[in-house]
N, C-alpha and C positions, 0 to 999 in steps of 0.2 A: 472271407474277410474276418480278421480277428475282432473280438469284442473290444470296444473302445476302452473298457476298464482295465484290459490286460496290457494296453500299450504303455510303454515306459513313461510317456509324457503324462499319463494320468494315474500311474501307480502310486498310491499314497506312500509306500515304503521308499520308492525311488525319489519322490518329491522331498521326503524328509532327508534322505541322503544328500540330495542336491543342496538343500538349505543348510545342512551341517557343513558341507564343503564350502559354501559361500561364507558362512560365519567364520570358519577357520581362516579362509583367505582374507577376510576383513581384519581379523586379529593380527595375522601375519603382516598385512600392509601397514597396520597402525604401529606395530613394533618396529617395522623397517623405516617408517617415516619419522618416528619420534621415540625418545627413550621414556622409560617409566622411572621417574626420579623423585627424590625427597630432598627438599631444601631444609636442613635442620636449623637454620638460623637466618631469619630475615626481620629487620626492624620496621615492620609495616605500620607501627604506631607513629612513626616519624611524620612530621608535618608535611614533608615533601609528597606524601601520598594522600593528603586530605581531600584533594579534589577529584581524583580518578582511581580510587582503590579498586572499584569494580573492574575497570579495564586492566589494571595491573594483575589482578588475580586471573582474569580471563586469558591474558597473554601467557601467564605461567602455565595454565592448563594446556593451551595450544602448543606450547613448547615441550610438553611432556612432563611437567612438574605436577605430581599428583597430590602431594602433601607438603605443607609449609608449617614450620614451627615459628610462631611469632615471638620474638625475644622480649622478655620482661627485664627491664634494667633499673627500675625503681618501683616503689609501691604503686604510684599512679599509672606508670607505664604497664605494669603487670595487670592492673585492673582493666586497662584499655585493651591489652592483648587478649584477655579472656573474653571481653565483650565482642571482639572481632571474630572469635571462634564461633559465636552464636549466629553471626551474620553469614558465615560461610561454613556451615557444618560439614564435617567429613573432609574438608579441604584444609582448613586452618586449625592449628592446635597452638598451645601457648606454653610459656614457662613463667615462673614467678620468682623474682629475686631482686637483689640490689647489686648493681655493678660496682666494682671497686672505686670508680671515679666518684660515685655517690655514697660511699660508705659513711661519710661524715654526716649524712642525713638520717642515719639509723637512730631510732628511738625505741623505747621499751615496748611499744605497740607493734613494731614491725614483725617480730617473730610470729605472733598470733595472726596478724593480717595475712602474711605470706602463707602460713599454714592453712588458713581458711581458703585462700585462693587455690592452693594445691589440692584441696579436697574435691575440687571439680574434676570430672573425668577428662574434660578438654584440656586441662592443665597437666602436661605430661612430664615436666621437669622442674627442678629448683635451679634458679639462675636467671640471668647471667651473673655469676658471682666468682670471686677470685681475688687476684692480686695484680696491680699494675704499678710497678716501681719505675716505669719509664716516664710517665707524666706526673705521677704523684698529685693528682687533683684532690685526693684525701690523704691525710698523714698515714705513713706506713703502719704504725702501730694500730691505728683505727681500722685500716684495711684488714689486717690480720685478725683482729678481734671479730669484726663483722663477718668475715669469711668463715671463720671457725663456727660461728653460730649457725650459718646457713648450711654448712656440712652436717652439723648436728641435727638440724631440721630435716634435711634429706634422709638421714638415717632414721629419724623418727617416723616420717611419713612413707618411707620406702619408695621414693621416686628418684629417678636418675639426676645426676648433677650436670649442669651445663656450665663449664668452667672457662675462665678468662685468666691468662697469665702473660705478663710482659716483664722481662728482666727480673723475675722473682721466682725462678725455678726452684732454688734450694728451699725457700720458705714454703712454697706450694707443696713440695714433696714432704716436708716436715709436718705440715698441718694435716695433710691427707693421711699421713702415716699414723696419726693418732687414732684414726677411725678405721684402720685397715681390716679389722675383724668384723665390722658391721656396716661398712660403707656400701651404698648401692652402686650400680654401674655408673660410669661417668664418661663424658667426652671433653677433651681439651679442645675447645672451639677455636677456630681460626689460628691454627698452630703456625708459628713463624720461627721456631727455635732451631737448635742444632740436632745433629744425628744422635749425639749422646743423650740429649734431653728427650728426644722422641723415644729412644730405646728404654730410658728409665720410666717414662709414662706407660709405655707398652708393658714393661715388666710389672708395673703396678696394676695392670688390668684395664687401663683406660683405652678408650677409642680416640682416634685422632681426626679432627675436622679440618678440612682444607678449603680454601677460598680462592678467589681470583688474585690473591697476593702473589701467586706463582709468576705472573707476568713480569714483576719487577725484582724478583729474587735472583741475584747473581752471585751470591756468596758461595765459597768453596764447600761449605758444610751446611747449607741451608735446605729448604724444602725440596728444591729441584734435585739436589744431590741425593737426598734421602729417597726420593722416588726412583731415581735412576739406579740406585744400589738395591732397590727392592726391600728396604728396611721395614716398611709398613705392610703387614699382612693384609690381604684383601678383606679378611673378616674383622678387621679393626679400623677400617677406613670409612669416613663419612664425608659428605660434601655439603657445601653451603655457599650462599652468595654474600651473607652479611649485609645485604641491601639495606639502605641506599649507598653503603660504603663498599670498598674493595672492588671497584670496577676493574674487570680484566681487560687491560689495554692491549689487545692482541696485535695491534698495528705497531707496537713499540719495537724498537731496534734490539731490545734485550732478549726477545724471544727468538730462538734459533729457527732457521728456515724449515727444517723438517717438522717442527712442532706446528708452525703455521700451516703447513701443507696438510696436517692431520685434521684440521678444523673443517667441518662440513659447511656447505653453503647454507643449509637450512638453519643451523645453529647461529652462524654469523649473521643471518638476516634478522633474527630476533635481537641480537646484541647491538648491531649497528643501527637498527631502526629505532629501538626504544630505550637503550641504555647510554648513559654518559658518565663522565667523571663526577658530575654533580648529583646524579641520581642513577645508581645501579638498580636493577630489578631482578626478581626471581627467574624471569625468562632467560637470564644469562647463564643459568645453571648448565645447560647442555654444552656450552663452550668450555666451562670449567672442567666437566667430566672428560671431555675430549682431550684437553691439555694434560690432565692427570694421566689418562690412559696412554697418551703419546710418550710422556716421560717414563712411564712404567714399562713401555713396550708391550702392552697387553691390549687385546681387543676391547674397544670402548664398550661394547655391549656387555662384556664380562664385568667390567668395572662398574658400569651403571647398575646392573642387576645386583652385584654384591653390596654396593652402598645402600641400595634400597632395602634389601633384606636386613642389613645391619640396623638401619633406622627403625624398621618395623620391630625388630627384636628388642632394641634398646628402649624405645619409647612406647611400645605397645600399640602402634597405629593399627587400625582395622585394615 
């Protein structure tokens, strides 16, 4: 009878091999059951999350969202976004800036305040800043002045820009062009423009951020068409929920049947159970990446991985 120590069941090397195989299987099962995603824009300082933010963050993790950048849209909002990163270290990061809607609130102190916020390692971008000539909640000349100051600040501190643009493409290009030789990387967040505009931003070296806006876009030259034509390279694509906004209404009649069929039951379960028009959540991100992949006619795992790598490269996430 062989010595018990020589039996495969008690052989330390064999046990180690079995443990390694089990670990690999666990990782494979995790990847198969959920994606590894980064939400580059969620407004978690919004009052709609004040009562259950812990649950919102936990649901995002369960859905496969590993990192979330909390958007700063005003000085106070940027301070609160930074505070949230300390409550959820390694999961939440923040940006610091003033949204074009609030450009009229800019004072002489704002530059130094945003600069100080950006000095924290958890703050990984300057923004949300840019131009919005669609609603004009701030005068256009004020928007352009405040935007230019924030681009200058991003150049000074060397952190990426998180950009907003609505109906202001030409002026956005003009202002960014002033800084082309020293501007840090940038993402045009929640892009809703045309193919020509997307190609111009890509030519300038920008990343393109896409949201659940996809569900309602039916223009001949909009985001859906851009994805179908393959105009956005995978190494320039980023994904975001813009929660609590941009709810992806996948039940809408505007979405083609083949796109709906590409959505997984698991992703839909998070969306349908926890997200509404009134309050979108980061756990909706898997549905968004599945829609994008379906329009691009690419494997969703490929798109998910590419956008995560892009976010890590752009914002320096660990």
